[in-house]
C-alpha positions in Angstrom: 0.0 0.0 0.0 1.6 3.2 -1.2 1.5 6.5 0.7 -0.6 8.0 -2.2 -3.3 5.4 -1.7 -3.4 5.9 2.0 -3.8 9.7 1.5 -6.5 9.0 -1.1 -8.4 6.8 1.3 -8.1 9.4 4.1 -9.1 12.3 1.8 -12.2 10.4 0.6 -13.1 9.4 4.2 -12.9 13.1 5.2 -15.1 14.1 2.3 -17.7 11.5 3.1 -17.7 12.6 6.8 -18.2 16.2 5.9 -20.9 15.3 3.4 -23.0 13.3 5.8 -22.6 15.7 8.7 -23.3 18.9 6.8 -27.2 18.7 6.8 -27.4 18.0 10.5 -24.9 20.7 11.4 -26.5 23.3 9.2 -29.9 22.6 10.8 -28.4 23.1 14.2 -26.6 26.3 13.1 -29.8 27.8 11.6 -31.9 27.0 14.7 -29.2 28.3 17.0 -29.0 31.5 15.0 -32.8 32.0 15.1 -33.0 31.3 18.8 -30.1 33.6 19.4 -31.8 36.4 17.6 -35.0 35.7 19.5 -33.1 35.8 22.8 -31.3 39.0 21.9 -34.6 40.7 20.8 -36.4 39.7 24.0 -33.4 40.0 26.3 -34.0 36.4 27.6 -30.6 35.0 28.7 -31.4 31.4 29.3 -29.0 28.8 27.9 -31.6 26.0 27.9 -34.1 27.7 25.6 -32.1 26.6 22.4 -31.8 23.0 23.5 -35.3 21.7 22.7 -35.6 23.4 19.3 -32.2 22.1 18.3 -33.1 18.6 19.4 -36.4 18.7 17.5 -34.8 20.2 14.4 -31.9 17.7 14.6 -34.4 14.8 14.8 -36.5 16.1 11.8 -33.3 16.6 9.8 -32.2 13.1 10.6 -35.5 11.7 9.5 -35.4 13.6 6.2 -31.7 13.2 5.4 -31.3 9.7 7.0 -31.9 7.7 3.9 -29.5 9.8 1.9 -26.9 9.6 4.6 -27.2 5.9 4.7 -26.9 5.6 1.0 -23.7 7.7 1.0 -22.2 5.6 3.8 -23.2 2.3 2.0 -21.6 3.6 -1.2 -18.4 4.5 0.5 -18.2 1.1 2.3 -18.8 -0.7 -1.0 -15.9 1.2 -2.5 -13.6 0.5 0.5 -14.4 -3.2 0.6 -14.2 -3.4 -3.2 -10.7 -2.0 -3.1 -9.3 -4.4 -0.5 -8.3 -7.1 -3.0 -6.4 -4.6 -5.1 -4.5 -3.4 -2.0 -3.5 -6.8 -0.8 -2.3 -8.3 -4.1 
């Protein structure tokens, strides 16, 4: 196994990780921003207010993006397992 192939596998793994985490992180970011603006407008300084909306939004995003995330992970794993014989011999 050459250093180039190791770097290629690592780069592809990082790309997949960023790809599957992006929808969930973006939902949490948007909800946090909206709740933060609401808290600033109403001058409510409670840290627990943003927890429930983020949890609900995260769950809904996971329900909506879950099949796509699973398909991306399965495709990546098929590629990894398919490349194993070429790496050994």
